N, CA, C and O atoms as a GROMACS GRO file, in nm:
protein
  624
    1MET      N    1   9.425  10.110  12.578
    1MET     CA    2   9.370  10.172  12.462
    1MET      C    3   9.377  10.064  12.345
    1MET      O    4   9.454   9.968  12.351
    2ALA      N    5   9.290  10.084  12.236
    2ALA     CA    6   9.286   9.984  12.132
    2ALA      C    7   9.414   9.985  12.053
    2ALA      O    8   9.487  10.084  12.041
    3ASP      N    9   9.435   9.865  11.999
    3ASP     CA   10   9.546   9.831  11.909
    3ASP      C   11   9.519   9.884  11.759
    3ASP      O   12   9.436   9.827  11.688
    4VAL      N   13   9.594   9.996  11.713
    4VAL     CA   14   9.573  10.046  11.585
    4VAL      C   15   9.696  10.030  11.507
    4VAL      O   16   9.801  10.071  11.556
    5PHE      N   17   9.695   9.973  11.382
    5PHE     CA   18   9.805   9.934  11.290
    5PHE      C   19   9.897   9.849  11.339
    5PHE      O   20  10.012   9.847  11.296
    6GLY      N   21   9.848   9.759  11.450
    6GLY     CA   22   9.930   9.675  11.522
    6GLY      C   23  10.024   9.739  11.616
    6GLY      O   24  10.131   9.684  11.643
    7LEU      N   25   9.987   9.862  11.672
    7LEU     CA   26  10.048   9.928  11.764
    7LEU      C   27   9.979   9.949  11.894
    7LEU      O   28   9.862   9.988  11.891
    8GLU      N   29  10.029   9.931  11.988
    8GLU     CA   30   9.970   9.937  12.132
    8GLU      C   31   9.978  10.078  12.167
    8GLU      O   32  10.087  10.126  12.200
    9LEU      N   33   9.858  10.160  12.161
    9LEU     CA   34   9.866  10.298  12.217
    9LEU      C   35   9.805  10.302  12.375
    9LEU      O   36   9.702  10.255  12.422
   10ARG      N   37   9.905  10.373  12.431
   10ARG     CA   38   9.858  10.396  12.578
   10ARG      C   39   9.841  10.530  12.612
   10ARG      O   40   9.906  10.624  12.566
   11LYS      N   41   9.741  10.535  12.703
   11LYS     CA   42   9.719  10.698  12.746
   11LYS      C   43   9.824  10.744  12.847
   11LYS      O   44   9.861  10.666  12.936
   12ASN      N   45   9.869  10.859  12.838
   12ASN     CA   46   9.946  10.915  12.919
   12ASN      C   47   9.884  10.936  13.072
   12ASN      O   48   9.805  11.028  13.098
   13PRO      N   49   9.933  10.834  13.174
   13PRO     CA   50   9.855  10.854  13.295
   13PRO      C   51   9.862  10.988  13.370
   13PRO      O   52   9.785  11.007  13.464
   14ARG      N   53   9.949  11.081  13.333
   14ARG     CA   54   9.960  11.228  13.369
   14ARG      C   55   9.885  11.318  13.289
   14ARG      O   56   9.896  11.437  13.320
   15SER      N   57   9.823  11.293  13.208
   15SER     CA   58   9.749  11.363  13.114
   15SER      C   59   9.602  11.335  13.105
   15SER      O   60   9.568  11.219  13.081
   16ALA      N   61   9.517  11.423  13.121
   16ALA     CA   62   9.354  11.405  13.119
   16ALA      C   63   9.301  11.386  12.966
   16ALA      O   64   9.202  11.318  12.937
   17ASP      N   65   9.389  11.464  12.863
   17ASP     CA   66   9.342  11.440  12.737
   17ASP      C   67   9.416  11.353  12.659
   17ASP      O   68   9.508  11.294  12.714
   18THR      N   69   9.392  11.330  12.534
   18THR     CA   70   9.440  11.224  12.449
   18THR      C   71   9.554  11.290  12.346
   18THR      O   72   9.578  11.238  12.236
   19ASP      N   73   9.605  11.380  12.382
   19ASP     CA   74   9.702  11.442  12.294
   19ASP      C   75   9.831  11.359  12.298
   19ASP      O   76   9.897  11.346  12.196
   20HIS      N   77   9.867  11.306  12.409
   20HIS     CA   78   9.986  11.221  12.410
   20HIS      C   79   9.972  11.120  12.334
   20HIS      O   80  10.068  11.089  12.263
   21VAL      N   81   9.846  11.041  12.329
   21VAL     CA   82   9.809  10.917  12.262
   21VAL      C   83   9.823  10.951  12.105
   21VAL      O   84   9.876  10.869  12.029
   22ILE      N   85   9.775  11.069  12.060
   22ILE     CA   86   9.787  11.114  11.924
   22ILE      C   87   9.943  11.136  11.877
   22ILE      O   88   9.982  11.092  11.768
   23ARG      N   89  10.026  11.203  11.963
   23ARG     CA   90  10.154  11.221  11.936
   23ARG      C   91  10.225  11.088  11.929
   23ARG      O   92  10.309  11.070  11.841
   24THR      N   93  10.198  11.002  12.012
   24THR     CA   94  10.269  10.878  12.030
   24THR      C   95  10.233  10.797  11.887
   24THR      O   96  10.323  10.744  11.822
   25MET      N   97  10.112  10.793  11.851
   25MET     CA   98  10.062  10.719  11.738
   25MET      C   99  10.137  10.774  11.625
   25MET      O  100  10.197  10.699  11.547
   26HIS      N  101  10.138  10.919  11.609
   26HIS     CA  102  10.204  10.969  11.475
   26HIS      C  103  10.360  10.931  11.469
   26HIS      O  104  10.408  10.892  11.363
   27TYR      N  105  10.442  10.945  11.594
   27TYR     CA  106  10.574  10.908  11.597
   27TYR      C  107  10.591  10.762  11.561
   27TYR      O  108  10.683  10.732  11.485
   28ARG      N  109  10.518  10.678  11.604
   28ARG     CA  110  10.526  10.546  11.562
   28ARG      C  111  10.481  10.498  11.440
   28ARG      O  112  10.534  10.401  11.387
   29VAL      N  113  10.377  10.566  11.387
   29VAL     CA  114  10.327  10.545  11.234
   29VAL      C  115  10.394  10.604  11.149
   29VAL      O  116  10.418  10.550  11.041
   30PHE      N  117  10.439  10.727  11.179
   30PHE     CA  118  10.512  10.824  11.082
   30PHE      C  119  10.635  10.867  11.153
   30PHE      O  120  10.648  10.977  11.207
   31PRO      N  121  10.734  10.762  11.149
   31PRO     CA  122  10.878  10.807  11.210
   31PRO      C  123  10.927  10.926  11.183
   31PRO      O  124  10.984  10.988  11.272
   32LEU      N  125  10.914  10.979  11.054
   32LEU     CA  126  10.982  11.113  11.019
   32LEU      C  127  10.937  11.238  11.094
   32LEU      O  128  10.999  11.343  11.082
   33TRP      N  129  10.827  11.226  11.174
   33TRP     CA  130  10.770  11.330  11.248
   33TRP      C  131  10.864  11.357  11.376
   33TRP      O  132  10.866  11.464  11.437
   34LYS      N  133  10.931  11.255  11.404
   34LYS     CA  134  11.031  11.292  11.513
   34LYS      C  135  11.115  11.405  11.516
   34LYS      O  136  11.184  11.415  11.415
   35PRO      N  137  11.130  11.493  11.601
   35PRO     CA  138  11.222  11.601  11.572
   35PRO      C  139  11.340  11.572  11.519
   35PRO      O  140  11.360  11.630  11.412
   36ALA      N  141  11.439  11.495  11.561
   36ALA     CA  142  11.571  11.462  11.524
   36ALA      C  143  11.568  11.413  11.375
   36ALA      O  144  11.647  11.459  11.293
   37ILE      N  145  11.478  11.321  11.346
   37ILE     CA  146  11.466  11.257  11.225
   37ILE      C  147  11.413  11.374  11.114
   37ILE      O  148  11.459  11.372  11.000
   38MET      N  149  11.328  11.460  11.150
   38MET     CA  150  11.271  11.562  11.086
   38MET      C  151  11.380  11.664  11.047
   38MET      O  152  11.395  11.705  10.932
   39ARG      N  153  11.455  11.699  11.154
   39ARG     CA  154  11.571  11.812  11.108
   39ARG      C  155  11.678  11.735  11.018
   39ARG      O  156  11.741  11.808  10.942
   40TYR      N  157  11.702  11.625  11.017
   40TYR     CA  158  11.801  11.540  10.911
   40TYR      C  159  11.726  11.535  10.782
   40TYR      O  160  11.793  11.561  10.682
   41THR      N  161  11.598  11.507  10.766
   41THR     CA  162  11.514  11.482  10.644
   41THR      C  163  11.536  11.635  10.576
   41THR      O  164  11.584  11.655  10.464
   42MET      N  165  11.489  11.738  10.672
   42MET     CA  166  11.491  11.870  10.612
   42MET      C  167  11.611  11.912  10.554
   42MET      O  168  11.611  11.979  10.450
   43LEU      N  169  11.729  11.874  10.621
   43LEU     CA  170  11.852  11.919  10.580
   43LEU      C  171  11.891  11.838  10.434
   43LEU      O  172  11.958  11.891  10.345
   44ARG      N  173  11.844  11.721  10.429
   44ARG     CA  174  11.879  11.650  10.300
   44ARG      C  175  11.790  11.718  10.185
   44ARG      O  176  11.832  11.732  10.070
   45ILE      N  177  11.679  11.754  10.221
   45ILE     CA  178  11.581  11.833  10.118
   45ILE      C  179  11.645  11.960  10.079
   45ILE      O  180  11.651  12.003   9.964
   46ALA      N  181  11.695  12.020  10.190
   46ALA     CA  182  11.756  12.158  10.149
   46ALA      C  183  11.875  12.138  10.061
   46ALA      O  184  11.891  12.218   9.969
   47LEU      N  185  11.958  12.041  10.078
   47LEU     CA  186  12.091  12.016  10.014
   47LEU      C  187  12.046  11.979   9.862
   47LEU      O  188  12.117  12.016   9.768
   48ILE      N  189  11.923  11.903   9.838
   48ILE     CA  190  11.899  11.849   9.710
   48ILE      C  191  11.840  11.990   9.624
   48ILE      O  192  11.872  12.016   9.508
   49VAL      N  193  11.760  12.061   9.696
   49VAL     CA  194  11.705  12.165   9.645
   49VAL      C  195  11.838  12.290   9.599
   49VAL      O  196  11.838  12.361   9.498
   50ALA      N  197  11.912  12.287   9.678
   50ALA     CA  198  12.047  12.365   9.650
   50ALA      C  199  12.125  12.339   9.537
   50ALA      O  200  12.176  12.422   9.462
   51LEU      N  201  12.130  12.214   9.530
   51LEU     CA  202  12.203  12.166   9.396
   51LEU      C  203  12.125  12.186   9.269
   51LEU      O  204  12.186  12.194   9.162
   52PHE      N  205  12.012  12.194   9.275
   52PHE     CA  206  11.926  12.207   9.156
   52PHE      C  207  11.931  12.359   9.124
   52PHE      O  208  11.912  12.396   9.008
   53ALA      N  209  11.958  12.453   9.226
   53ALA     CA  210  11.947  12.571   9.218
   53ALA      C  211  12.062  12.647   9.187
   53ALA      O  212  12.059  12.770   9.176
   54ILE      N  213  12.184  12.566   9.169
   54ILE     CA  214  12.324  12.633   9.120
   54ILE      C  215  12.324  12.710   9.026
   54ILE      O  216  12.386  12.816   9.035
   55PRO      N  217  12.239  12.670   8.892
   55PRO     CA  218  12.260  12.759   8.787
   55PRO      C  219  12.195  12.922   8.809
   55PRO      O  220  12.229  13.017   8.739
   56ALA      N  221  12.102  12.930   8.916
   56ALA     CA  222  12.065  13.048   8.950
   56ALA      C  223  12.159  13.129   9.034
   56ALA      O  224  12.146  13.250   9.055
   57TRP      N  225  12.252  13.055   9.078
   57TRP     CA  226  12.359  13.108   9.156
   57TRP      C  227  12.489  13.140   9.077
   57TRP      O  228  12.584  13.198   9.128
   58ALA      N  229  12.486  13.098   8.950
   58ALA     CA  230  12.610  13.115   8.856
   58ALA      C  231  12.641  13.253   8.822
   58ALA      O  232  12.552  13.337   8.811
   59GLU      N  233  12.772  13.280   8.802
   59GLU     CA  234  12.818  13.417   8.749
   59GLU      C  235  12.768  13.447   8.618
   59GLU      O  236  12.783  13.372   8.521
   60PHE      N  237  12.702  13.568   8.615
   60PHE     CA  238  12.664  13.599   8.468
   60PHE      C  239  12.732  13.720   8.441
   60PHE      O  240  12.762  13.798   8.532
   61GLU      N  241  12.760  13.742   8.317
   61GLU     CA  242  12.852  13.856   8.255
   61GLU      C  243  12.747  13.926   8.162
   61GLU      O  244  12.669  13.863   8.091
   62LYS      N  245  12.752  14.055   8.170
   62LYS     CA  246  12.669  14.131   8.080
   62LYS      C  247  12.700  14.131   7.947
   62LYS      O  248  12.819  14.156   7.926
   63VAL      N  249  12.631  14.112   7.845
   63VAL     CA  250  12.658  14.135   7.699
   63VAL      C  251  12.619  14.266   7.661
   63VAL      O  252  12.506  14.314   7.670
   64GLU      N  253  12.743  14.326   7.611
   64GLU     CA  254  12.726  14.476   7.595
   64GLU      C  255  12.703  14.502   7.453
   64GLU      O  256  12.646  14.607   7.425
   65ASP      N  257  12.740  14.418   7.352
   65ASP     CA  258  12.724  14.459   7.220
   65ASP      C  259  12.675  14.346   7.127
   65ASP      O  260  12.690  14.229   7.164
   66LYS      N  261  12.617  14.375   7.009
   66LYS     CA  262  12.548  14.280   6.912
   66LYS      C  263  12.634  14.182   6.866
   66LYS      O  264  12.590  14.068   6.852
   67GLN      N  265  12.761  14.209   6.836
   67GLN     CA  266  12.872  14.110   6.778
   67GLN      C  267  12.884  13.994   6.905
   67GLN      O  268  12.866  13.878   6.868
   68THR      N  269  12.908  14.012   7.021
   68THR     CA  270  12.935  13.906   7.124
   68THR      C  271  12.807  13.836   7.120
   68THR      O  272  12.816  13.714   7.106
   69PHE      N  273  12.666  13.895   7.130
   69PHE     CA  274  12.556  13.825   7.148
   69PHE      C  275  12.538  13.735   7.036
   69PHE      O  276  12.513  13.616   7.055
   70THR      N  277  12.552  13.792   6.902
   70THR     CA  278  12.527  13.682   6.778
   70THR      C  279  12.637  13.582   6.767
   70THR      O  280  12.619  13.483   6.695
   71GLN      N  281  12.766  13.600   6.842
   71GLN     CA  282  12.876  13.494   6.839
   71GLN      C  283  12.814  13.394   6.938
   71GLN      O  284  12.832  13.275   6.911
   72PHE      N  285  12.745  13.424   7.046
   72PHE     CA  286  12.701  13.339   7.135
   72PHE      C  287  12.590  13.243   7.092
   72PHE      O  288  12.591  13.121   7.111
   73VAL      N  289  12.491  13.316   7.030
   73VAL     CA  290  12.371  13.241   6.977
   73VAL      C  291  12.368  13.164   6.849
   73VAL      O  292  12.293  13.068   6.828
   74THR      N  293  12.459  13.216   6.760
   74THR     CA  294  12.448  13.180   6.624
   74THR      C  295  12.456  13.031   6.621
   74THR      O  296  12.534  12.976   6.698
   75GLY      N  297  12.377  12.955   6.536
   75GLY     CA  298  12.376  12.812   6.510
   75GLY      C  299  12.336  12.721   6.640
   75GLY      O  300  12.343  12.598   6.639
   76LYS      N  301  12.286  12.809   6.771
   76LYS     CA  302  12.245  12.732   6.856
   76LYS      C  303  12.089  12.739   6.889
   76LYS      O  304  12.020  12.825   6.835
   77THR      N  305  12.041  12.657   6.969
   77THR     CA  306  11.897  12.636   7.009
   77THR      C  307  11.882  12.678   7.150
   77THR      O  308  11.942  12.616   7.238
   78LEU      N  309  11.803  12.787   7.180
   78LEU     CA  310  11.772  12.828   7.334
   78LEU      C  311  11.681  12.732   7.382
   78LEU      O  312  11.588  12.706   7.306
   79THR      N  313  11.688  12.667   7.504
   79THR     CA  314  11.592  12.592   7.529
   79THR      C  315  11.569  12.611   7.677
   79THR      O  316  11.662  12.644   7.750
   80ARG      N  317  11.441  12.589   7.724
   80ARG     CA  318  11.402  12.589   7.876
   80ARG      C  319  11.288  12.511   7.864
   80ARG      O  320  11.240  12.478   7.756
   81PRO      N  321  11.234  12.472   7.999
   81PRO     CA  322  11.115  12.343   7.977
   81PRO      C  323  11.008  12.392   7.898
   81PRO      O  324  10.949  12.497   7.923
   82MET      N  325  10.981  12.316   7.800
   82MET     CA  326  10.851  12.344   7.697
   82MET      C  327  10.896  12.450   7.599
   82MET      O  328  10.808  12.489   7.521
   83VAL      N  329  11.011  12.500   7.588
   83VAL     CA  330  11.036  12.610   7.502
   83VAL      C  331  11.173  12.589   7.426
   83VAL      O  332  11.278  12.572   7.487
   84LYS      N  333  11.165  12.592   7.301
   84LYS     CA  334  11.286  12.590   7.200
   84LYS      C  335  11.287  12.702   7.119
   84LYS      O  336  11.181  12.729   7.063
   85LEU      N  337  11.381  12.772   7.098
   85LEU     CA  338  11.398  12.901   7.025
   85LEU      C  339  11.538  12.914   6.949
   85LEU      O  340  11.641  12.872   7.001
   86ARG      N  341  11.537  12.974   6.823
   86ARG     CA  342  11.650  13.001   6.761
   86ARG      C  343  11.644  13.153   6.729
   86ARG      O  344  11.544  13.212   6.685
   87VAL      N  345  11.753  13.202   6.755
   87VAL     CA  346  11.762  13.358   6.736
   87VAL      C  347  11.869  13.373   6.629
   87VAL      O  348  11.986  13.339   6.649
   88ALA      N  349  11.826  13.425   6.516
   88ALA     CA  350  11.918  13.430   6.402
   88ALA      C  351  11.985  13.569   6.384
   88ALA      O  352  11.920  13.670   6.410
   89PRO      N  353  12.104  13.577   6.345
   89PRO     CA  354  12.186  13.696   6.370
   89PRO      C  355  12.127  13.800   6.256
   89PRO      O  356  12.168  13.917   6.259
   90GLU      N  357  12.034  13.759   6.159
   90GLU     CA  358  11.977  13.859   6.066
   90GLU      C  359  11.846  13.933   6.141
   90GLU      O  360  11.781  14.020   6.083
   91GLY      N  361  11.817  13.889   6.271
   91GLY     CA  362  11.708  13.954   6.351
   91GLY      C  363  11.585  13.878   6.359
   91GLY      O  364  11.485  13.942   6.389
   92LEU      N  365  11.574  13.748   6.337
   92LEU     CA  366  11.464  13.670   6.330
   92LEU      C  367  11.459  13.589   6.450
   92LEU      O  368  11.567  13.550   6.493
   93ILE      N  369  11.357  13.557   6.510
   93ILE     CA  370  11.329  13.457   6.614
   93ILE      C  371  11.228  13.364   6.580
   93ILE      O  372  11.115  13.404   6.551
   94VAL      N  373  11.260  13.232   6.579
   94VAL     CA  374  11.178  13.132   6.554
   94VAL      C  375  11.161  13.023   6.653
   94VAL      O  376  11.262  13.000   6.718
   95GLY      N  377  11.045  12.942   6.683
   95GLY     CA  378  11.065  12.832   6.775
   95GLY      C  379  10.924  12.798   6.812
   95GLY      O  380  10.824  12.823   6.744
   96ARG      N  381  10.928  12.726   6.948
   96ARG     CA  382  10.800  12.667   6.980
   96ARG      C  383  10.784  12.680   7.132
   96ARG      O  384  10.879  12.645   7.203
   97GLY      N  385  10.680  12.723   7.183
   97GLY     CA  386  10.656  12.729   7.316
   97GLY      C  387  10.515  12.655   7.347
   97GLY      O  388  10.404  12.691   7.308
   98LEU      N  389  10.547  12.543   7.425
   98LEU     CA  390  10.425  12.447   7.454
   98LEU      C  391  10.394  12.404   7.346
   98LEU      O  392  10.480  12.344   7.280
   99LEU      N  393  10.259  12.422   7.292
   99LEU     CA  394  10.204  12.369   7.186
   99LEU      C  395  10.200  12.461   7.051
   99LEU      O  396  10.160  12.414   6.944
  100TRP      N  397  10.241  12.591   7.065
  100TRP     CA  398  10.221  12.722   6.977
  100TRP      C  399  10.379  12.737   6.924
  100TRP      O  400  10.482  12.706   6.983
  101ASP      N  401  10.364  12.792   6.797
  101ASP     CA  402  10.485  12.848   6.726
  101ASP      C  403  10.512  12.988   6.793
  101ASP      O  404  10.423  13.066   6.826
  102VAL      N  405  10.648  13.008   6.808
  102VAL     CA  406  10.703  13.142   6.845
  102VAL      C  407  10.757  13.214   6.725
  102VAL      O  408  10.838  13.149   6.660
  103THR      N  409  10.732  13.322   6.689
  103THR     CA  410  10.790  13.409   6.608
  103THR      C  411  10.817  13.538   6.648
  103THR      O  412  10.761  13.588   6.745
  104GLY      N  413  10.916  13.609   6.566
  104GLY     CA  414  10.940  13.744   6.619
  104GLY      C  415  11.077  13.793   6.558
  104GLY      O  416  11.153  13.717   6.497
  105ALA      N  417  11.103  13.933   6.581
  105ALA     CA  418  11.200  14.004   6.526
  105ALA      C  419  11.290  14.062   6.640
  105ALA      O  420  11.232  14.079   6.747
  106TRP      N  421  11.417  14.094   6.634
  106TRP     CA  422  11.488  14.142   6.727
  106TRP      C  423  11.589  14.241   6.666
  106TRP      O  424  11.622  14.225   6.548
  107THR      N  425  11.636  14.335   6.733
  107THR     CA  426  11.750  14.445   6.708
  107THR      C  427  11.821  14.461   6.844
  107THR      O  428  11.777  14.433   6.955
  108TRP      N  429  11.934  14.510   6.813
  108TRP     CA  430  12.040  14.538   6.919
  108TRP      C  431  12.019  14.700   6.936
  108TRP      O  432  12.041  14.773   6.839
  109GLN      N  433  11.980  14.749   7.052
  109GLN     CA  434  11.974  14.892   7.072
  109GLN      C  435  12.043  14.936   7.216
  109GLN      O  436  12.006  14.882   7.320
  110ASN      N  437  12.135  15.028   7.214
  110ASN     CA  438  12.194  15.087   7.327
  110ASN      C  439  12.231  14.994   7.433
  110ASN      O  440  12.224  15.025   7.552
  111GLY      N  441  12.277  14.857   7.384
  111GLY     CA  442  12.329  14.749   7.492
  111GLY      C  443  12.212  14.658   7.533
  111GLY      O  444  12.225  14.582   7.628
  112TYR      N  445  12.108  14.665   7.469
  112TYR     CA  446  11.999  14.564   7.494
  112TYR      C  447  11.936  14.488   7.382
  112TYR      O  448  11.931  14.537   7.269
  113PHE      N  449  11.889  14.372   7.408
  113PHE     CA  450  11.818  14.299   7.317
  113PHE      C  451  11.671  14.344   7.306
  113PHE      O  452  11.595  14.337   7.403
  114CYS      N  453  11.630  14.394   7.180
  114CYS     CA  454  11.497  14.453   7.174
  114CYS      C  455  11.417  14.342   7.087
  114CYS      O  456  11.459  14.296   6.981
  115ARG      N  457  11.303  14.309   7.144
  115ARG     CA  458  11.234  14.218   7.064
  115ARG      C  459  11.086  14.234   7.042
  115ARG      O  460  11.022  14.298   7.126
  116GLU      N  461  11.027  14.185   6.944
  116GLU     CA  462  10.892  14.191   6.902
  116GLU      C  463  10.853  14.056   6.915
  116GLU      O  464  10.931  13.976   6.864
  117LEU      N  465  10.746  14.005   6.975
  117LEU     CA  466  10.742  13.846   6.980
  117LEU      C  467  10.598  13.807   6.970
  117LEU      O  468  10.507  13.882   7.006
  118TYR      N  469  10.580  13.676   6.917
  118TYR     CA  470  10.438  13.639   6.892
  118TYR      C  471  10.448  13.483   6.924
  118TYR      O  472  10.523  13.400   6.872
  119TRP      N  473  10.354  13.467   7.021
  119TRP     CA  474  10.348  13.320   7.079
  119TRP      C  475  10.190  13.255   7.033
  119TRP      O  476  10.087  13.269   7.099
  120GLY      N  477  10.201  13.194   6.923
  120GLY     CA  478  10.060  13.154   6.850
  120GLY      C  479  10.029  13.280   6.794
  120GLY      O  480  10.100  13.360   6.732
  121SER      N  481   9.887  13.284   6.833
  121SER     CA  482   9.804  13.431   6.789
  121SER      C  483   9.828  13.537   6.887
  121SER      O  484   9.785  13.650   6.859
  122SER      N  485   9.890  13.518   6.999
  122SER     CA  486   9.912  13.620   7.108
  122SER      C  487  10.040  13.697   7.087
  122SER      O  488  10.149  13.641   7.074
  123GLU      N  489  10.020  13.832   7.084
  123GLU     CA  490  10.130  13.916   7.071
  123GLU      C  491  10.178  13.942   7.196
  123GLU      O  492  10.097  13.974   7.283
  124LEU      N  493  10.317  13.933   7.226
  124LEU     CA  494  10.370  13.939   7.359
  124LEU      C  495  10.438  14.069   7.373
  124LEU      O  496  10.498  14.103   7.475
  125GLY      N  497  10.425  14.146   7.256
  125GLY     CA  498  10.474  14.290   7.250
  125GLY      C  499  10.644  14.320   7.238
  125GLY      O  500  10.731  14.236   7.213
  126TYR      N  501  10.659  14.447   7.259
  126TYR     CA  502  10.808  14.488   7.219
  126TYR      C  503  10.863  14.497   7.359
  126TYR      O  504  10.788  14.540   7.447
  127ASN      N  505  10.983  14.463   7.389
  127ASN     CA  506  11.045  14.472   7.506
  127ASN      C  507  11.204  14.470   7.472
  127ASN      O  508  11.258  14.399   7.387
  128CYS      N  509  11.264  14.555   7.550
  128CYS     CA  510  11.420  14.553   7.545
  128CYS      C  511  11.476  14.480   7.664
  128CYS      O  512  11.425  14.505   7.774
  129GLN      N  513  11.557  14.407   7.657
  129GLN     CA  514  11.596  14.312   7.760
  129GLN      C  515  11.756  14.302   7.787
  129GLN      O  516  11.840  14.298   7.697
  130GLU      N  517  11.779  14.299   7.902
  130GLU     CA  518  11.928  14.284   7.924
  130GLU      C  519  11.969  14.140   7.909
  130GLU      O  520  11.901  14.046   7.949
  131VAL      N  521  12.086  14.129   7.847
  131VAL     CA  522  12.147  13.982   7.820
  131VAL      C  523  12.243  13.954   7.920
  131VAL      O  524  12.299  14.056   7.960
  132ARG      N  525  12.280  13.846   7.975
  132ARG     CA  526  12.375  13.792   8.045
  132ARG      C  527  12.414  13.663   8.018
  132ARG      O  528  12.323  13.586   7.984
  133ILE      N  529  12.537  13.615   8.025
  133ILE     CA  530  12.584  13.478   7.984
  133ILE      C  531  12.644  13.436   8.107
  133ILE      O  532  12.681  13.513   8.195
  134SER      N  533  12.653  13.298   8.109
  134SER     CA  534  12.750  13.229   8.218
  134SER      C  535  12.786  13.103   8.143
  134SER      O  536  12.710  13.019   8.095
  135GLY      N  537  12.921  13.108   8.141
  135GLY     CA  538  13.023  13.016   8.070
  135GLY      C  539  12.964  13.024   7.926
  135GLY      O  540  12.912  13.124   7.877
  136ASP      N  541  12.980  12.903   7.864
  136ASP     CA  542  12.909  12.913   7.728
  136ASP      C  543  12.785  12.804   7.690
  136ASP      O  544  12.769  12.739   7.587
  137SER      N  545  12.711  12.811   7.804
  137SER     CA  546  12.595  12.730   7.799
  137SER      C  547  12.459  12.789   7.857
  137SER      O  548  12.357  12.728   7.826
  138ILE      N  549  12.447  12.897   7.936
  138ILE     CA  550  12.335  12.959   7.988
  138ILE      C  551  12.342  13.104   7.932
  138ILE      O  552  12.447  13.169   7.928
  139ILE      N  553  12.238  13.143   7.896
  139ILE     CA  554  12.197  13.296   7.859
  139ILE      C  555  12.074  13.340   7.932
  139ILE      O  556  11.967  13.280   7.924
  140ARG      N  557  12.092  13.440   7.998
  140ARG     CA  558  11.955  13.518   8.075
  140ARG      C  559  11.927  13.625   8.016
  140ARG      O  560  12.013  13.709   7.994
  141PHE      N  561  11.794  13.640   7.980
  141PHE     CA  562  11.729  13.751   7.947
  141PHE      C  563  11.646  13.822   8.042
  141PHE      O  564  11.550  13.758   8.087
  142THR      N  565  11.662  13.938   8.081
  142THR     CA  566  11.607  14.000   8.175
  142THR      C  567  11.522  14.126   8.141
  142THR      O  568  11.578  14.234   8.121
  143SER      N  569  11.377  14.111   8.136
  143SER     CA  570  11.299  14.213   8.076
  143SER      C  571  11.318  14.366   8.132
  143SER      O  572  11.387  14.395   8.230
  144ASP      N  573  11.261  14.436   8.071
  144ASP     CA  574  11.255  14.585   8.108
  144ASP      C  575  11.379  14.652   8.132
  144ASP      O  576  11.398  14.718   8.234
  145ARG      N  577  11.473  14.638   8.031
  145ARG     CA  578  11.628  14.670   8.049
  145ARG      C  579  11.693  14.622   8.181
  145ARG      O  580  11.765  14.694   8.250
  146GLY      N  581  11.663  14.502   8.210
  146GLY     CA  582  11.724  14.441   8.328
  146GLY      C  583  11.653  14.466   8.476
  146GLY      O  584  11.704  14.421   8.578
  147ALA      N  585  11.541  14.536   8.475
  147ALA     CA  586  11.468  14.574   8.580
  147ALA      C  587  11.353  14.486   8.614
  147ALA      O  588  11.297  14.501   8.723
  148GLY      N  589  11.305  14.378   8.513
  148GLY     CA  590  11.201  14.298   8.542
  148GLY      C  591  11.224  14.146   8.569
  148GLY      O  592  11.314  14.124   8.649
  149HIS      N  593  11.174  14.061   8.528
  149HIS     CA  594  11.181  13.920   8.533
  149HIS      C  595  11.286  13.868   8.431
  149HIS      O  596  11.316  13.922   8.324
  150PHE      N  597  11.336  13.757   8.482
  150PHE     CA  598  11.437  13.697   8.404
  150PHE      C  599  11.406  13.559   8.356
  150PHE      O  600  11.328  13.485   8.416
  151ALA      N  601  11.473  13.525   8.239
  151ALA     CA  602  11.431  13.391   8.179
  151ALA      C  603  11.563  13.334   8.148
  151ALA      O  604  11.637  13.403   8.077
  152ASP      N  605  11.613  13.198   8.197
  152ASP     CA  606  11.747  13.150   8.175
  152ASP      C  607  11.723  13.038   8.069
  152ASP      O  608  11.629  12.960   8.082
  153PHE      N  609  11.812  13.030   7.960
  153PHE     CA  610  11.796  12.932   7.864
  153PHE      C  611  11.943  12.861   7.853
  153PHE      O  612  12.051  12.917   7.873
  154ARG      N  613  11.925  12.742   7.819
  154ARG     CA  614  12.031  12.666   7.780
  154ARG      C  615  12.059  12.659   7.653
  154ARG      O  616  11.965  12.644   7.576
  155LEU      N  617  12.186  12.667   7.604
  155LEU     CA  618  12.230  12.674   7.454
  155LEU      C  619  12.274  12.526   7.427
  155LEU      O  620  12.357  12.466   7.495
  156HIS      N  621  12.215  12.479   7.328
  156HIS     CA  622  12.249  12.345   7.255
  156HIS      C  623  12.279  12.358   7.101
  156HIS      O  624  12.307  12.258   7.035
   0.00000   0.00000   0.00000
């Protein structure tokens, strides 16, 4: 068979089709496709993903009262990719999300952080959220009183 990429490709004498030739070419040109190397590569990728996902597995404790919440966020900036917020003990929320200003107000009701939020000219609405903390650097807000989606913020 013709030389491709400097490799001599031979047809399998026991095979009438070119499937063996194609597999041989892939293994030689793309050595990661070999099963043993592929398993090792996938294991390395899984370990890297697991290391970045550790904050999602961190232990979170539920915040039950306003005083604990305000002690945790007072004077700090809550950040996540492309979002920076400040939550003031007086009940104000200010910050920036992507290119737009974020403003709002919050209260503490029956063990939940309840907020009215605006992102630019869009009203995000009123929602009461469960608040959990991990250590002294991560805070998690879970919408719909803990039954909805969550967002983790780092505190700086």
